[in-house]
N, C-alpha and C positions, 0 to 999 in steps of 0.2 A: 596218272595218265601222262603220256608223252606226245609231242607234236607228230610223231610218226603215225599216230592213229589217223591223221588227216590223209596221209599217203595211202594207208591201208584201206580206208573207205573209198578214196578216189579210184584205187586200183580195182575195186570190186564192181565199179560202175560201167565197165566196158573197156574197149581197146582203142578208142579213137585218140588222135593226137592230143596231148595235154600241154606240151611245151614245144614251141617252134623257134629255131634260130637259123636265119638264112634259109637254106634248102633242107635243113635237117629237122627232124621231129622225134619226140619220144612220147609214148603213152605213159599213163600213170603206172601201169604194170611194169613197163620197161624201166622207169625211174626206180621203182621199188626193187627190182632185181639188181640193178647197178648200185643202189644205195646199200644193199646187203653186202655186195662185194666190197664197197668202200668201207663199211663198218669193220670188216675183217682187218683192214689196214689201220684203222683208227683206234681200236680198243685199248692199245697199250700207250696211247698218247694222252697228254694233259688237255689238249684242245686241237681244233682244226682251224688253221688260219688260211683264209681265202684271199688271194691278192689278184684275182682276175676281174674281167669285165663280165657283163651279162653273157652267159654261155650255157649250153645244155648241161654242163657239169655242175652248175650252181645248185640246182635242186638235188642232184646226186650227192654233192658234198654236204649240203645242209641236212638232208635226211640220213645220210651215212653217219654223220656226227650224232644225230638224235638216236639212231639205233645202237650206236656204240656207247652212248651215255656220256659223251664229252661235249663241252661247249663249242659252238660254231662261232668263229670270229672273222667276219668279212672286214678287211682292211681297205683303206683308201689307196688304190693303186696309183693315184696321182701324187702321193706324198713324195717329197724329196727323199733320196735314199737314206740320209741320216735320220730323218724323222720316222721313216718306215722301219728301219732297223731298231730304233728306240722302242717302238710299239711291239715289234717282234720279240725283243728281249724281255718284255713283260710276261711272256708266255713260254717259259722253258719247257722242253720236251714236247713241244707241239708239232703236229703234222703241218707242214707249210706247203700250200698249193699255189705255185706260181703259174703264170700263163702257159708256160711250156709243159706243165704237168696235167693240164685239164683234159686234153683229148684221151690220155691214157685211162682216165676214169670211165670213159665211154666204151672201152674195149678190153675188159679184164679177162684173163684166162680162167677156165674151169667153172665150177659151180660154187656159189657162195654158201656160207653157213647162215641159214635163215633163222637165227635165234630171235626171240622176241626182244623188243626194246625195253630198257629198264622202266619200271612203273614208278617214277618219282616225279610228281608234278611240281615239287619244290626245287628240283635241281635246275641249275642254270642251263637254259637251252641255247641262248645267243648272247654274246657280248658285243655291243655296238659302241664305237667311240663317238662322242658328241661332236658337233661341228666346230666348237671352240671359237665362236664369234665374240663372246664376252669374257672368256677365260680359257685356260689351257684345256684341251680335249680331255674328257673323263670317260672311263670305261663303264658304260651303263649295263647293268645285269638284267636281262629279261628271262624270267623263269618260264618253264613250260606252262604253268597255270596262267601267267599273264597273256601269253600268245593265244592260248586256247580260249580264254575268256573273250578276247576281242573277236576271234573268228566265230565262236558260237553265238555271241550276242548280236552280230551284225549280218550273218549269212545263214541261208537255209541250204542244207546239203542237197546237191544235185539240182538246184533251182534254175540254173542257166539253160537257155535254149542250146541245143547241140551246135548251132551255127555261131554262137557267141564267141568273140575273141577279144582279148585285152592286149593292148600294146604297152609294153613296159620299156621305157627309155631311161628310167631312173637308175642310178648305179646300185649295185648289189650291197654296198655298205650303208645305204640309206634305209631307215626304218620302213619307208613306204615301199622300197623295192622288195624288202623281205616280206612285208605283209601282203603285197600284191600277189606274191607266189602262194602264200598259204590260203588266202581268201578265195582266189580264183580257182585253185586246185580243188578246194572244198565245194565250191559252187558248181564246178564242172565246166568252167569257162576256159577255153584254150588261151594260153599265154604266148604272146609273140614278143620275143626279145629283140631289142635294138641295142647293139653293143656300144655304139657311139652316136650321140644325138646330133642330127643336122636337120634343120627345119624342112627343106625340100624333100629329103629322103623320108622324114617322118610322115609327111603328107602322102608321098608315093606308097609307103608301107600301109597306111590306113586304107588306101584305095585297093591295093593289090591283095591284101589279106582279108578284106571285108571286116575290118576292125569295128567292133561295136562299142568298146569302152577303152578309155585311155586316161592317163594322169600325167600332168606336167608340173614342174615347179614354175613359179612366175617368170623367171628369166627365159625359160624355154617357151612359155606361152607368148611372151613378148616377141621372141624371135619368129615364131610361127605367124603371128599377126603382121609382123614387118614383111615376112615373105609373101603374104597374101596381098599386101598393099591395100588398094581400094576395092579389090575383088572379094568374092565370097568363096568359101571352101567347097570344092566339089567332092564331098565325103558323105554320100547318102547313107552309108552303113553306120556312121558314127552316131550312136544314140546318147552317149554320156561322155562328157569331158570334165574330169576333175582337175583341180589345181590346188596346190598347197605346198607345205614345206618351208615357206617364207611368206612374208607379207606381199600381197598382190596389189600393185597400184590400180586404183579405180579406173583411170583412163584405159589401161590395158584390158581390163575385164569388159568394159563397155564396148571397146573395139572388137573384141573376140565374140561378144554376143551378136554383133551385127554381121560378122564374117561367117559364123556358124549358126544361121537362123533356125535350123531344124535339129540342133543338138541341145540336150539338157546339160546345164553346167552345175558343177558341185564344187563348193569351196570346202576343203577339209583342213581342219586345224588339229594338230597334235604335236607331240614331242617324242624324241627317242625314248625318254623315260616313261612314256605313257603307252608304249606298244602301238604307236600309230594314232589314228584320229580319235579325238574325244568330242569334237563338235563338227556339225555339217550344216552348210547352207545349201539346200537342195534346189533342183531346177525350178520348181514352182515359186520358191522364194526369189530366185533371180528374176523371173519374168514379172512377178507381181511388183517387185521393186522398180523395174524399168517402166512399167505401165501405170503405176499408181500416181495420183495427184496428192496423196497424203505424204508430207515430208518425213514422218516417222517411218513409214513403210519404205520410201525411197532410200532412206538412210541405211536400211538393212543390207543394201548391196555392199556396204563397207564393213559388214559384220562377218563373223565366221559361223553364224548360225546358232543352232541350239544343241544341247548335249545329246550324245548318243545314249541308247538304252544302257542302264547300269552305271552311268556317270553322273556325279553330283558336282556342282561348281559353286564356290563361294568367292565373293570379292571382299577382301579384308583391308582395313586401314593399317597404317604403320604400327598402331597400338594393338593390333590383333582383333579389333572389333569387326564384326560382319556388317558390311555396308548395305544400304538400301539400293533399290533399282535406280540407275542413273548416276550413282556415285562411282568415281574412279578410284581403284586401289589395286592390290596385288591379287592375282588369280590363283586360287587353290582348287585342286581337283581330288576326287576320291572315286574309286571303283575297283572292280576285280582285276582289270587289266593294268592298273597303275603299278609301276615298279618303284621308281624313285631311289633305287639302290645303285651304288657305284662300287667298283672293285676297291677293296680296302677301306670302305666307309659306308655309312648309311645316311641318307638324306631324304627323309620322307616328310618334310615340312614340320608340322607341330605335333605329330602323333595322331593316333586315332585313324590311321590310314590316309591322312591328308598329305598331298604333295604340293609343295610350293613351286609353281612353274617358273617363277622369276619374271613373268610377264605382267605388265600393267594392263588393266582393262576394266570394263563395266558391263553390267547386264541391263537390258532395258526391261520394261514392265512385262513383256511377253517372253522373257528368258533368252533373248538373242544376245550373244556375247560379242562385244567389240574389243578387239585387242589393239592396244596403242603402241606395243613394242616392248622390248626388254626393259625391266626396271633400271638396269645399269645404263640404259641409253637416255633416260630422262634428263633433260637439261633444266637446271635451276638457275633462272635469270632474275635477279632482284627479288628473290624469295618466291617466285612463281614457278611451279612445275610445268614444263613444256614438253609435249610429246613430239618428237621429230616427225612422226608419220603425218600429222595434220599439215605441217608446212610442206613436206615433200609432195603430198597429193596436190596442193595448190601449185607448186612449181612445175609439176608434170603437166599441168593444163596449158602451160606456155608453149607455143608452137616450136620454139627453138630448143626445148629441153627434152632429152631422151631418157636420162637417168638423173636421179637426185638423191643426195645424202645431206642431211642437216645435222651438224655436230655442235657440241658445246665446248669451247676452249676457254682457258682461264682468262679472267678479266678483273683488274684491281677494283673497279667501281661496281660492276654488276654481279661479280662472282663468276659468271660465265657469259660469253657473248656468242651469238649465233653465226656459224659459218656454213654457207651452202656450197657444197661441192657438186658441180654439175657436169654431165656429159652432153654436149650439144654445142650450140653457138648462140651468141646474143650479146647485147650490151649489159654489163652488170648492173648499172644504175636503172636501166629500163626494167630489168627483171625484178629488182628490189621494189620499184614502183608498182609493178604488176602484182607482187605479193602483198604490198601494203594496202592496195585497194580491196583485197579479199580477206585480210587478216588484221588483227589488232597490231598497232605499231610495235608492241613488245614481242610479237612473234615474227616480225619482219627480219630477215637475215641482215646482220650488220655487214657481212662481207660475202661476196659471191666470187667463186673461183671456178675455172674450167679445167677439166682433165680429159684425156682421151678415153679413159676407162676407170671404173671403180673397182677396188679389190673385193672379190667375192670368193666364196667357197665354190667347189665344183657343182653344188646343187643350188647356187644362186643367192645364198645368204650374204648380206653385206658385212664385210669385216670392218666394223666401225673402229675397233681399237687399233687396227692396222692403219686406218686412214687418219685417226687422231695422232698417232705416233709420227706419221709422215708429215703432217702439218706442223707439229711441234718441232720436229727436226729441221724443217725448212725455215721456221721462224727463228730458231737458234742460229742457223747458218747466216 
C-alpha cells in the first residue's frame, strides 16, 4: 500500500475545497489530477526535492512523488546556500522544485497518465532531515507503512464536519507539516496554508477562514500570546489548538489557556523518526490540571500526555534496565509508525522494534510521560544529573525573563557549572536569588548572562550546541 491511497479515498468523497492558500483552493480530485501530471515528470528521477514554502503545489508534489514511486524530500528553504547545496548533492538525479517552479505544477498541459501507484509499503515515501539541535542533521527515512500506520491509528476516514478547517503554519519540511496534510485530507478537514507565520495575521486567518483546528510550535504560541497581551482571543470557531515540536514553557501554556478560554488545548510529542506524535495531552487533561487541587494532577500540565494507540513506551536506565514509574531515564518507543532509520545507517535502539529517542523522561503511575529534554543536554554537576528544563521553567516565572536557556560549561571543581542565558532584563544576582528560593542551591545558576535572542531552528528548537560554542568562544577571547 502507498500513501497515494489517502488521496484516492479523499477524492472519492466529493468536490469541496481540500486545500486553501490565499485566495486559491484545490479539491482532493483536483490534487489527484495534478499529482498524476507531476508523476509523469518524476518517474525517471531518484527523488523529488521540494524547496518551497506552504503552497498548493506541496500536496501535488508529495502525491506526485508517491504515484511515481520515488521519495519526497522537503528541504529547509531557510538554509544557507552552501548547506542547501550540500543536502541537494546527497540526492543525485533528483527532480528539484524551487519556488519559481511551483506554480507550473498547478497548470500542466494535456491529460496525465493515470497509472496506479506502486504497491510497496516498505518503499521510502518521505525523507526528512532532522533539526540538528544536538548533532549534524540526519536524513530520516519514513516508509509508506510508517505514515499510513499513523494516519489509520489516529483518524477516522471522512469523520470531520464539512465546515471544519485546519490552519497549517508549520513549514513543509517539518514532520508535523507533512502529517497535518495526510491526516486532515483523510479526515476530510479543509487545510488552510499560511506560507509565513506572523501572529497578527495568524489570528486574522483563524477568524476569516473559520478555522476549527490549528497547531503551533511553542515559539509561535508564545508570539501569539504576546500579541494578545492581557486580552482574550476573539476566535469563536477555534475548537482545538495543538502545540508541540519542542518543549513548551509552562508559563506560556498557562497564559494561552487564559487567552483562549473556549478552545481545547493539545500537547503533542513526537519526533521526525516516529512519523509525528507518539503521545498526546488532551483538552480534558489540560483543564483538569488547571482546576485540580491534587499536586500530581496539576503537575501533568508539564507532561506530554499518554501514548497514542499502537505506541508502547519504556523508560530505561543507562544499564538498559526498565525503570519503574517515577524514575527518570532514557525514553524508548515502539510501534508500527516508528521508523528510526537514517539514510546510510539504521538506528532503531536496541532491537525488537524499539527506538531510542535520546530524550530523558519518566512515566508517572497513570502512564503520563514527562520529558526532561535531550539526554545530550543533561548537565552533570558534582555527580548530580540536572535537567535544564526544570531550571528554565523557574527562570521563566521571573517577570523580567522572556526566554531562558540553561547550559553546562566545563568547571575544574564541579565538572560543569550552570550558566543561564536569558532574553529580557534584570539584575543577575537578583535573578539568581529568585531561582535559589525555588530550587536547591546545586540547581541555582552560577552565572546569569543576557542576550537579545537565543539561537533557534526555524521551528523554535533551541540550538544548545550553538549557544555553548558561542559561550566557549567568548570565554577563550
